[in-house]
PDB file with one MODEL, atoms N, CA, C and O in Angstrom:
MODEL        1
ATOM      1  N   MET A   1     -10.948  35.058  22.067  1.00  0.00           N
ATOM      2  CA  MET A   1     -12.042  34.435  22.759  1.00  0.00           C
ATOM      3  C   MET A   1     -11.531  33.934  24.112  1.00  0.00           C
ATOM      4  O   MET A   1     -10.614  33.116  24.178  1.00  0.00           O
ATOM      5  N   HIS A   2     -12.115  34.418  25.144  1.00  0.00           N
ATOM      6  CA  HIS A   2     -11.731  34.039  26.499  1.00  0.00           C
ATOM      7  C   HIS A   2     -12.850  33.219  27.121  1.00  0.00           C
ATOM      8  O   HIS A   2     -14.003  33.646  27.169  1.00  0.00           O
ATOM      9  N   LEU A   3     -12.490  32.045  27.590  1.00  0.00           N
ATOM     10  CA  LEU A   3     -13.452  31.180  28.265  1.00  0.00           C
ATOM     11  C   LEU A   3     -13.096  31.109  29.738  1.00  0.00           C
ATOM     12  O   LEU A   3     -11.939  31.277  30.125  1.00  0.00           O
ATOM     13  N   GLU A   4     -14.080  30.865  30.528  1.00  0.00           N
ATOM     14  CA  GLU A   4     -13.828  30.709  31.962  1.00  0.00           C
ATOM     15  C   GLU A   4     -13.048  29.418  32.194  1.00  0.00           C
ATOM     16  O   GLU A   4     -13.074  28.498  31.377  1.00  0.00           O
ATOM     17  N   ILE A   5     -12.369  29.377  33.307  1.00  0.00           N
ATOM     18  CA  ILE A   5     -11.550  28.212  33.649  1.00  0.00           C
ATOM     19  C   ILE A   5     -12.418  26.957  33.740  1.00  0.00           C
ATOM     20  O   ILE A   5     -12.005  25.886  33.294  1.00  0.00           O
ATOM     21  N   GLN A   6     -13.601  27.078  34.309  1.00  0.00           N
ATOM     22  CA  GLN A   6     -14.472  25.916  34.451  1.00  0.00           C
ATOM     23  C   GLN A   6     -14.914  25.392  33.079  1.00  0.00           C
ATOM     24  O   GLN A   6     -15.014  24.180  32.892  1.00  0.00           O
ATOM     25  N   THR A   7     -15.173  26.268  32.138  1.00  0.00           N
ATOM     26  CA  THR A   7     -15.556  25.857  30.790  1.00  0.00           C
ATOM     27  C   THR A   7     -14.390  25.151  30.108  1.00  0.00           C
ATOM     28  O   THR A   7     -14.583  24.133  29.443  1.00  0.00           O
ATOM     29  N   GLN A   8     -13.189  25.684  30.269  1.00  0.00           N
ATOM     30  CA  GLN A   8     -12.014  25.042  29.695  1.00  0.00           C
ATOM     31  C   GLN A   8     -11.801  23.658  30.295  1.00  0.00           C
ATOM     32  O   GLN A   8     -11.454  22.717  29.581  1.00  0.00           O
ATOM     33  N   ASP A   9     -12.007  23.531  31.598  1.00  0.00           N
ATOM     34  CA  ASP A   9     -11.874  22.238  32.261  1.00  0.00           C
ATOM     35  C   ASP A   9     -12.870  21.225  31.688  1.00  0.00           C
ATOM     36  O   ASP A   9     -12.505  20.076  31.438  1.00  0.00           O
ATOM     37  N   TRP A  10     -14.124  21.641  31.480  1.00  0.00           N
ATOM     38  CA  TRP A  10     -15.133  20.724  30.950  1.00  0.00           C
ATOM     39  C   TRP A  10     -14.802  20.296  29.525  1.00  0.00           C
ATOM     40  O   TRP A  10     -15.068  19.155  29.145  1.00  0.00           O
ATOM     41  N   ILE A  11     -14.229  21.194  28.739  1.00  0.00           N
ATOM     42  CA  ILE A  11     -13.827  20.839  27.374  1.00  0.00           C
ATOM     43  C   ILE A  11     -12.705  19.799  27.418  1.00  0.00           C
ATOM     44  O   ILE A  11     -12.737  18.818  26.674  1.00  0.00           O
ATOM     45  N   VAL A  12     -11.727  20.008  28.277  1.00  0.00           N
ATOM     46  CA  VAL A  12     -10.616  19.055  28.406  1.00  0.00           C
ATOM     47  C   VAL A  12     -11.123  17.719  28.936  1.00  0.00           C
ATOM     48  O   VAL A  12     -10.721  16.667  28.437  1.00  0.00           O
ATOM     49  N   TYR A  13     -12.003  17.743  29.944  1.00  0.00           N
ATOM     50  CA  TYR A  13     -12.562  16.504  30.477  1.00  0.00           C
ATOM     51  C   TYR A  13     -13.323  15.741  29.401  1.00  0.00           C
ATOM     52  O   TYR A  13     -13.237  14.515  29.340  1.00  0.00           O
ATOM     53  N   GLY A  14     -14.050  16.431  28.569  1.00  0.00           N
ATOM     54  CA  GLY A  14     -14.798  15.798  27.492  1.00  0.00           C
ATOM     55  C   GLY A  14     -13.878  15.134  26.481  1.00  0.00           C
ATOM     56  O   GLY A  14     -14.124  14.004  26.059  1.00  0.00           O
ATOM     57  N   ILE A  15     -12.811  15.839  26.091  1.00  0.00           N
ATOM     58  CA  ILE A  15     -11.861  15.274  25.121  1.00  0.00           C
ATOM     59  C   ILE A  15     -11.147  14.060  25.704  1.00  0.00           C
ATOM     60  O   ILE A  15     -10.983  13.050  25.020  1.00  0.00           O
ATOM     61  N   VAL A  16     -10.725  14.150  26.949  1.00  0.00           N
ATOM     62  CA  VAL A  16     -10.035  13.032  27.595  1.00  0.00           C
ATOM     63  C   VAL A  16     -10.981  11.847  27.763  1.00  0.00           C
ATOM     64  O   VAL A  16     -10.569  10.702  27.577  1.00  0.00           O
ATOM     65  N   SER A  17     -12.225  12.100  28.106  1.00  0.00           N
ATOM     66  CA  SER A  17     -13.199  11.017  28.268  1.00  0.00           C
ATOM     67  C   SER A  17     -13.457  10.313  26.944  1.00  0.00           C
ATOM     68  O   SER A  17     -13.494   9.084  26.896  1.00  0.00           O
ATOM     69  N   LEU A  18     -13.635  11.076  25.869  1.00  0.00           N
ATOM     70  CA  LEU A  18     -13.861  10.469  24.564  1.00  0.00           C
ATOM     71  C   LEU A  18     -12.650   9.647  24.114  1.00  0.00           C
ATOM     72  O   LEU A  18     -12.806   8.578  23.524  1.00  0.00           O
ATOM     73  N   THR A  19     -11.454  10.144  24.391  1.00  0.00           N
ATOM     74  CA  THR A  19     -10.239   9.407  24.038  1.00  0.00           C
ATOM     75  C   THR A  19     -10.133   8.117  24.845  1.00  0.00           C
ATOM     76  O   THR A  19      -9.770   7.075  24.301  1.00  0.00           O
ATOM     77  N   ALA A  20     -10.444   8.180  26.125  1.00  0.00           N
ATOM     78  CA  ALA A  20     -10.377   6.983  26.965  1.00  0.00           C
ATOM     79  C   ALA A  20     -11.386   5.941  26.503  1.00  0.00           C
ATOM     80  O   ALA A  20     -11.078   4.750  26.482  1.00  0.00           O
ATOM     81  N   ILE A  21     -12.587   6.378  26.135  1.00  0.00           N
ATOM     82  CA  ILE A  21     -13.597   5.440  25.634  1.00  0.00           C
ATOM     83  C   ILE A  21     -13.132   4.832  24.322  1.00  0.00           C
ATOM     84  O   ILE A  21     -13.295   3.631  24.103  1.00  0.00           O
ATOM     85  N   ARG A  22     -12.554   5.647  23.445  1.00  0.00           N
ATOM     86  CA  ARG A  22     -12.088   5.170  22.132  1.00  0.00           C
ATOM     87  C   ARG A  22     -10.968   4.148  22.297  1.00  0.00           C
ATOM     88  O   ARG A  22     -10.899   3.190  21.526  1.00  0.00           O
ATOM     89  N   LEU A  23     -10.100   4.326  23.270  1.00  0.00           N
ATOM     90  CA  LEU A  23      -8.992   3.401  23.489  1.00  0.00           C
ATOM     91  C   LEU A  23      -9.407   2.174  24.290  1.00  0.00           C
ATOM     92  O   LEU A  23      -8.680   1.180  24.298  1.00  0.00           O
ATOM     93  N   PHE A  24     -10.549   2.213  24.960  1.00  0.00           N
ATOM     94  CA  PHE A  24     -10.998   1.103  25.787  1.00  0.00           C
ATOM     95  C   PHE A  24     -11.488  -0.062  24.940  1.00  0.00           C
ATOM     96  O   PHE A  24     -11.259  -1.214  25.310  1.00  0.00           O
ATOM     97  N   PHE A  25     -12.150   0.191  23.822  1.00  0.00           N
ATOM     98  CA  PHE A  25     -12.752  -0.882  23.045  1.00  0.00           C
ATOM     99  C   PHE A  25     -11.728  -1.850  22.443  1.00  0.00           C
ATOM    100  O   PHE A  25     -11.960  -3.057  22.522  1.00  0.00           O
ATOM    101  N   PRO A  26     -10.615  -1.411  21.849  1.00  0.00           N
ATOM    102  CA  PRO A  26      -9.620  -2.402  21.391  1.00  0.00           C
ATOM    103  C   PRO A  26      -9.023  -3.201  22.549  1.00  0.00           C
ATOM    104  O   PRO A  26      -8.768  -4.397  22.410  1.00  0.00           O
ATOM    105  N   LEU A  27      -8.800  -2.552  23.679  1.00  0.00           N
ATOM    106  CA  LEU A  27      -8.282  -3.259  24.845  1.00  0.00           C
ATOM    107  C   LEU A  27      -9.274  -4.305  25.321  1.00  0.00           C
ATOM    108  O   LEU A  27      -8.882  -5.412  25.690  1.00  0.00           O
ATOM    109  N   PHE A  28     -10.546  -3.966  25.316  1.00  0.00           N
ATOM    110  CA  PHE A  28     -11.583  -4.904  25.716  1.00  0.00           C
ATOM    111  C   PHE A  28     -11.618  -6.116  24.791  1.00  0.00           C
ATOM    112  O   PHE A  28     -11.769  -7.242  25.264  1.00  0.00           O
ATOM    113  N   SER A  29     -11.482  -5.909  23.488  1.00  0.00           N
ATOM    114  CA  SER A  29     -11.518  -7.031  22.550  1.00  0.00           C
ATOM    115  C   SER A  29     -10.295  -7.933  22.719  1.00  0.00           C
ATOM    116  O   SER A  29     -10.402  -9.150  22.561  1.00  0.00           O
ATOM    117  N   VAL A  30      -9.139  -7.356  23.037  1.00  0.00           N
ATOM    118  CA  VAL A  30      -7.933  -8.169  23.274  1.00  0.00           C
ATOM    119  C   VAL A  30      -8.110  -9.013  24.524  1.00  0.00           C
ATOM    120  O   VAL A  30      -7.778 -10.199  24.516  1.00  0.00           O
ATOM    121  N   VAL A  31      -8.621  -8.433  25.589  1.00  0.00           N
ATOM    122  CA  VAL A  31      -8.833  -9.179  26.831  1.00  0.00           C
ATOM    123  C   VAL A  31      -9.867 -10.274  26.602  1.00  0.00           C
ATOM    124  O   VAL A  31      -9.713 -11.387  27.105  1.00  0.00           O
ATOM    125  N   ARG A  32     -10.924  -9.968  25.842  1.00  0.00           N
ATOM    126  CA  ARG A  32     -11.955 -10.962  25.566  1.00  0.00           C
ATOM    127  C   ARG A  32     -11.391 -12.120  24.754  1.00  0.00           C
ATOM    128  O   ARG A  32     -11.752 -13.273  24.987  1.00  0.00           O
ATOM    129  N   GLU A  33     -10.512 -11.825  23.804  1.00  0.00           N
ATOM    130  CA  GLU A  33      -9.926 -12.896  22.993  1.00  0.00           C
ATOM    131  C   GLU A  33      -8.956 -13.738  23.810  1.00  0.00           C
ATOM    132  O   GLU A  33      -8.897 -14.954  23.633  1.00  0.00           O
ATOM    133  N   LEU A  34      -8.195 -13.111  24.701  1.00  0.00           N
ATOM    134  CA  LEU A  34      -7.246 -13.863  25.523  1.00  0.00           C
ATOM    135  C   LEU A  34      -7.956 -14.753  26.528  1.00  0.00           C
ATOM    136  O   LEU A  34      -7.472 -15.843  26.833  1.00  0.00           O
ATOM    137  N   THR A  35      -9.085 -14.314  27.045  1.00  0.00           N
ATOM    138  CA  THR A  35      -9.806 -15.101  28.036  1.00  0.00           C
ATOM    139  C   THR A  35     -10.870 -15.980  27.402  1.00  0.00           C
ATOM    140  O   THR A  35     -11.575 -16.699  28.110  1.00  0.00           O
ATOM    141  N   GLY A  36     -10.998 -15.937  26.091  1.00  0.00           N
ATOM    142  CA  GLY A  36     -12.016 -16.729  25.399  1.00  0.00           C
ATOM    143  C   GLY A  36     -11.698 -18.202  25.399  1.00  0.00           C
ATOM    144  O   GLY A  36     -10.609 -18.616  25.796  1.00  0.00           O
ATOM    145  N   ASN A  37     -12.655 -18.992  24.950  1.00  0.00           N
ATOM    146  CA  ASN A  37     -12.501 -20.435  24.901  1.00  0.00           C
ATOM    147  C   ASN A  37     -11.605 -20.795  23.726  1.00  0.00           C
ATOM    148  O   ASN A  37     -11.966 -20.544  22.576  1.00  0.00           O
ATOM    149  N   THR A  38     -10.433 -21.384  24.001  1.00  0.00           N
ATOM    150  CA  THR A  38      -9.484 -21.742  22.948  1.00  0.00           C
ATOM    151  C   THR A  38      -9.459 -23.246  22.699  1.00  0.00           C
ATOM    152  O   THR A  38      -8.563 -23.736  22.011  1.00  0.00           O
ATOM    153  N   SER A  39     -10.419 -23.988  23.240  1.00  0.00           N
ATOM    154  CA  SER A  39     -10.395 -25.445  23.085  1.00  0.00           C
ATOM    155  C   SER A  39     -10.886 -25.890  21.719  1.00  0.00           C
ATOM    156  O   SER A  39     -10.601 -27.016  21.310  1.00  0.00           O
ATOM    157  N   ASP A  40     -11.621 -25.036  20.994  1.00  0.00           N
ATOM    158  CA  ASP A  40     -12.076 -25.457  19.667  1.00  0.00           C
ATOM    159  C   ASP A  40     -10.907 -25.426  18.697  1.00  0.00           C
ATOM    160  O   ASP A  40     -10.065 -24.528  18.747  1.00  0.00           O
ATOM    161  N   SER A  41     -10.865 -26.410  17.820  1.00  0.00           N
ATOM    162  CA  SER A  41      -9.726 -26.558  16.918  1.00  0.00           C
ATOM    163  C   SER A  41     -10.105 -26.153  15.495  1.00  0.00           C
ATOM    164  O   SER A  41      -9.710 -26.821  14.540  1.00  0.00           O
ATOM    165  N   SER A  42     -10.849 -25.094  15.347  1.00  0.00           N
ATOM    166  CA  SER A  42     -11.218 -24.647  14.004  1.00  0.00           C
ATOM    167  C   SER A  42     -10.123 -23.741  13.458  1.00  0.00           C
ATOM    168  O   SER A  42      -9.496 -22.979  14.193  1.00  0.00           O
ATOM    169  N   ASP A  43      -9.910 -23.843  12.151  1.00  0.00           N
ATOM    170  CA  ASP A  43      -8.912 -23.006  11.508  1.00  0.00           C
ATOM    171  C   ASP A  43      -9.465 -21.610  11.313  1.00  0.00           C
ATOM    172  O   ASP A  43     -10.651 -21.427  11.037  1.00  0.00           O
ATOM    173  N   GLU A  44      -8.596 -20.634  11.460  1.00  0.00           N
ATOM    174  CA  GLU A  44      -9.025 -19.260  11.243  1.00  0.00           C
ATOM    175  C   GLU A  44      -9.066 -18.973   9.755  1.00  0.00           C
ATOM    176  O   GLU A  44      -8.188 -19.397   9.004  1.00  0.00           O
ATOM    177  N   ASN A  45     -10.073 -18.264   9.346  1.00  0.00           N
ATOM    178  CA  ASN A  45     -10.200 -17.892   7.947  1.00  0.00           C
ATOM    179  C   ASN A  45      -9.708 -16.463   7.804  1.00  0.00           C
ATOM    180  O   ASN A  45     -10.242 -15.554   8.440  1.00  0.00           O
ATOM    181  N   PHE A  46      -8.699 -16.257   6.979  1.00  0.00           N
ATOM    182  CA  PHE A  46      -8.136 -14.939   6.782  1.00  0.00           C
ATOM    183  C   PHE A  46      -8.674 -14.267   5.529  1.00  0.00           C
ATOM    184  O   PHE A  46      -8.002 -13.431   4.925  1.00  0.00           O
ATOM    185  N   GLY A  47      -9.876 -14.631   5.147  1.00  0.00           N
ATOM    186  CA  GLY A  47     -10.540 -13.973   4.035  1.00  0.00           C
ATOM    187  C   GLY A  47      -9.958 -14.354   2.694  1.00  0.00           C
ATOM    188  O   GLY A  47      -9.672 -15.524   2.439  1.00  0.00           O
ATOM    189  N   CYS A  48      -9.785 -13.378   1.851  1.00  0.00           N
ATOM    190  CA  CYS A  48      -9.370 -13.639   0.473  1.00  0.00           C
ATOM    191  C   CYS A  48      -7.932 -14.136   0.397  1.00  0.00           C
ATOM    192  O   CYS A  48      -7.562 -14.760  -0.598  1.00  0.00           O
ATOM    193  N   TYR A  49      -7.114 -13.883   1.403  1.00  0.00           N
ATOM    194  CA  TYR A  49      -5.732 -14.349   1.357  1.00  0.00           C
ATOM    195  C   TYR A  49      -5.667 -15.875   1.377  1.00  0.00           C
ATOM    196  O   TYR A  49      -4.911 -16.472   0.610  1.00  0.00           O
ATOM    197  N   ALA A  50      -6.444 -16.504   2.239  1.00  0.00           N
ATOM    198  CA  ALA A  50      -6.427 -17.958   2.331  1.00  0.00           C
ATOM    199  C   ALA A  50      -6.971 -18.576   1.058  1.00  0.00           C
ATOM    200  O   ALA A  50      -6.455 -19.595   0.599  1.00  0.00           O
ATOM    201  N   GLN A  51      -7.998 -17.983   0.481  1.00  0.00           N
ATOM    202  CA  GLN A  51      -8.581 -18.524  -0.739  1.00  0.00           C
ATOM    203  C   GLN A  51      -7.649 -18.304  -1.922  1.00  0.00           C
ATOM    204  O   GLN A  51      -7.586 -19.155  -2.809  1.00  0.00           O
ATOM    205  N   ALA A  52      -6.933 -17.205  -1.965  1.00  0.00           N
ATOM    206  CA  ALA A  52      -6.010 -16.941  -3.064  1.00  0.00           C
ATOM    207  C   ALA A  52      -4.816 -17.891  -3.013  1.00  0.00           C
ATOM    208  O   ALA A  52      -4.314 -18.306  -4.058  1.00  0.00           O
ATOM    209  N   CYS A  53      -4.359 -18.238  -1.818  1.00  0.00           N
ATOM    210  CA  CYS A  53      -3.192 -19.108  -1.692  1.00  0.00           C
ATOM    211  C   CYS A  53      -3.515 -20.557  -2.034  1.00  0.00           C
ATOM    212  O   CYS A  53      -2.615 -21.322  -2.379  1.00  0.00           O
ATOM    213  N   LYS A  54      -4.787 -20.949  -1.945  1.00  0.00           N
ATOM    214  CA  LYS A  54      -5.151 -22.318  -2.283  1.00  0.00           C
ATOM    215  C   LYS A  54      -4.928 -22.591  -3.763  1.00  0.00           C
ATOM    216  O   LYS A  54      -4.656 -23.730  -4.144  1.00  0.00           O
ATOM    217  N   GLY A  55      -5.036 -21.573  -4.598  1.00  0.00           N
ATOM    218  CA  GLY A  55      -4.856 -21.753  -6.027  1.00  0.00           C
ATOM    219  C   GLY A  55      -3.412 -21.662  -6.470  1.00  0.00           C
ATOM    220  O   GLY A  55      -3.119 -21.898  -7.642  1.00  0.00           O
ATOM    221  N   CYS A  56      -2.512 -21.332  -5.582  1.00  0.00           N
ATOM    222  CA  CYS A  56      -1.101 -21.179  -5.954  1.00  0.00           C
ATOM    223  C   CYS A  56      -0.415 -22.535  -5.989  1.00  0.00           C
ATOM    224  O   CYS A  56      -0.688 -23.401  -5.157  1.00  0.00           O
ATOM    225  N   GLU A  57       0.466 -22.711  -6.944  1.00  0.00           N
ATOM    226  CA  GLU A  57       1.279 -23.922  -7.015  1.00  0.00           C
ATOM    227  C   GLU A  57       2.709 -23.563  -6.657  1.00  0.00           C
ATOM    228  O   GLU A  57       3.225 -22.524  -7.068  1.00  0.00           O
ATOM    229  N   VAL A  58       3.334 -24.422  -5.897  1.00  0.00           N
ATOM    230  CA  VAL A  58       4.739 -24.229  -5.568  1.00  0.00           C
ATOM    231  C   VAL A  58       5.541 -25.018  -6.578  1.00  0.00           C
ATOM    232  O   VAL A  58       5.445 -26.244  -6.634  1.00  0.00           O
ATOM    233  N   LYS A  59       6.327 -24.327  -7.369  1.00  0.00           N
ATOM    234  CA  LYS A  59       7.121 -24.979  -8.400  1.00  0.00           C
ATOM    235  C   LYS A  59       8.569 -25.045  -7.947  1.00  0.00           C
ATOM    236  O   LYS A  59       9.147 -24.049  -7.513  1.00  0.00           O
ATOM    237  N   THR A  60       9.138 -26.219  -8.054  1.00  0.00           N
ATOM    238  CA  THR A  60      10.543 -26.385  -7.692  1.00  0.00           C
ATOM    239  C   THR A  60      11.393 -26.047  -8.912  1.00  0.00           C
ATOM    240  O   THR A  60      11.052 -26.435 -10.030  1.00  0.00           O
ATOM    241  N   PRO A  61      12.475 -25.341  -8.714  1.00  0.00           N
ATOM    242  CA  PRO A  61      13.315 -24.984  -9.853  1.00  0.00           C
ATOM    243  C   PRO A  61      14.034 -26.223 -10.400  1.00  0.00           C
ATOM    244  O   PRO A  61      14.436 -27.112  -9.649  1.00  0.00           O
ATOM    245  N   SER A  62      14.179 -26.254 -11.695  1.00  0.00           N
ATOM    246  CA  SER A  62      14.891 -27.381 -12.299  1.00  0.00           C
ATOM    247  C   SER A  62      16.395 -27.207 -12.090  1.00  0.00           C
ATOM    248  O   SER A  62      16.858 -26.103 -11.806  1.00  0.00           O
ATOM    249  N   LYS A  63      17.152 -28.284 -12.230  1.00  0.00           N
ATOM    250  CA  LYS A  63      18.598 -28.203 -11.981  1.00  0.00           C
ATOM    251  C   LYS A  63      19.289 -27.365 -13.032  1.00  0.00           C
ATOM    252  O   LYS A  63      20.301 -26.729 -12.738  1.00  0.00           O
ATOM    253  N   GLY A  64      18.780 -27.345 -14.234  1.00  0.00           N
ATOM    254  CA  GLY A  64      19.401 -26.543 -15.282  1.00  0.00           C
ATOM    255  C   GLY A  64      19.158 -25.053 -15.106  1.00  0.00           C
ATOM    256  O   GLY A  64      19.836 -24.233 -15.725  1.00  0.00           O
ATOM    257  N   ASN A  65      18.215 -24.707 -14.280  1.00  0.00           N
ATOM    258  CA  ASN A  65      17.872 -23.297 -14.080  1.00  0.00           C
ATOM    259  C   ASN A  65      18.258 -22.871 -12.669  1.00  0.00           C
ATOM    260  O   ASN A  65      17.580 -22.024 -12.086  1.00  0.00           O
ATOM    261  N   ASP A  66      19.311 -23.424 -12.108  1.00  0.00           N
ATOM    262  CA  ASP A  66      19.732 -23.113 -10.742  1.00  0.00           C
ATOM    263  C   ASP A  66      20.459 -21.774 -10.728  1.00  0.00           C
ATOM    264  O   ASP A  66      21.492 -21.633 -11.383  1.00  0.00           O
ATOM    265  N   PRO A  67      19.946 -20.797 -10.002  1.00  0.00           N
ATOM    266  CA  PRO A  67      20.597 -19.478  -9.998  1.00  0.00           C
ATOM    267  C   PRO A  67      21.865 -19.435  -9.161  1.00  0.00           C
ATOM    268  O   PRO A  67      22.653 -18.498  -9.289  1.00  0.00           O
ATOM    269  N   ILE A  68      22.078 -20.434  -8.303  1.00  0.00           N
ATOM    270  CA  ILE A  68      23.287 -20.441  -7.468  1.00  0.00           C
ATOM    271  C   ILE A  68      24.410 -21.106  -8.238  1.00  0.00           C
ATOM    272  O   ILE A  68      24.288 -22.242  -8.696  1.00  0.00           O
ATOM    273  N   LEU A  69      25.500 -20.381  -8.370  1.00  0.00           N
ATOM    274  CA  LEU A  69      26.657 -20.915  -9.096  1.00  0.00           C
ATOM    275  C   LEU A  69      27.540 -21.679  -8.128  1.00  0.00           C
ATOM    276  O   LEU A  69      27.882 -21.176  -7.058  1.00  0.00           O
ATOM    277  N   HIS A  70      27.908 -22.890  -8.506  1.00  0.00           N
ATOM    278  CA  HIS A  70      28.747 -23.719  -7.619  1.00  0.00           C
ATOM    279  C   HIS A  70      30.152 -23.756  -8.143  1.00  0.00           C
ATOM    280  O   HIS A  70      31.017 -24.398  -7.547  1.00  0.00           O
TER     281      HIS A  70
ENDMDL
END
């Protein structure tokens, strides 16, 4: 299949344009977050991870069960 040079150019331009648009949106969100208002002191909610960690207990090891040998 042989395409004319102009047709090949338009195909490449289309692919490059779609890629540039696809890469622009994450960059835009990063710039928006960096320039956003950071004066509010609300905690970020990380979804189920934050809720799962609230139920965890930190247990200190007893002296009789110390894995480090002195």
